C-alpha positions in Angstrom: 0.1 -0.2 0.0 1.6 3.3 -0.9 0.8 6.5 1.2 1.7 10.3 0.3 1.3 12.4 3.3 2.1 15.6 4.8 1.4 14.3 8.3 4.1 11.4 7.8 6.5 14.6 8.4 5.7 15.8 11.3 4.9 12.6 13.9 5.7 9.5 12.0 9.0 7.7 11.3 11.0 9.2 9.0 13.1 6.2 8.0 12.7 2.9 6.5 12.2 0.2 8.7 14.3 -2.1 6.4 17.1 0.3 4.8 17.2 3.0 7.2 17.2 5.2 4.3 15.2 8.5 4.7 11.8 8.5 2.9 11.3 10.8 -0.2 9.5 13.8 -1.0 7.4 14.1 -4.3 5.4 17.1 -5.1 5.3 18.5 -1.5 4.8 15.1 0.1 6.5 12.3 1.4 6.0 9.2 0.0 6.1 6.0 2.0 5.0 2.3 1.8 3.0 1.2 4.8 1.6 -2.4 5.4 -1.2 -3.7 7.3 0.9 -4.0 10.4 2.1 -0.5 10.3 5.4 -0.5 9.4 6.9 2.0 7.3 8.9 1.6 4.3 10.6 4.0 1.3 9.6 1.3 -1.3 7.6 -1.9 -2.4 10.9 -3.6 -2.7 12.1 -2.8 1.0 8.3 -3.9 2.0 9.0 -6.9 0.1 12.1 -7.7 1.5 11.5 -7.4 5.2 8.7 -9.6 4.8 10.5 -12.5 2.8 13.4 -11.9 5.7 10.6 -12.1 8.8 9.2 -15.4 6.6 12.7 -16.7 6.3 13.4 -16.0 10.3 10.0 -17.6 11.3 10.9 -20.7 8.9 14.5 -21.5 10.4 13.1 -20.8 14.4 13.7 -24.4 15.5 10.3 -26.0 16.4 8.5 -25.6 19.9 8.1 -28.3 22.5 4.7 -28.5 21.8 5.3 -29.3 18.3 7.3 -32.3 19.4 5.0 -33.6 21.4 2.2 -33.6 19.0 4.3 -35.3 16.1 5.4 -37.9 18.5 1.8 -39.3 18.5 1.9 -39.9 14.9 3.7 -43.2 14.8 
């Protein structure tokens, strides 16, 4: 989702949550990509890369003890 707003200059984050670059002004507004989770990014590419990094982090996490117990019942 693309958001352009003057409000972002006054009270919201000023830098991309993924790459750290400041948001770019365009026609008197600040151009920002905001996810449904409320995170702000400088472009759709950073938003996609952050989502992919989060997905990989979740996949790499070791299974919880509850998953081991549930998995052991299927012999």
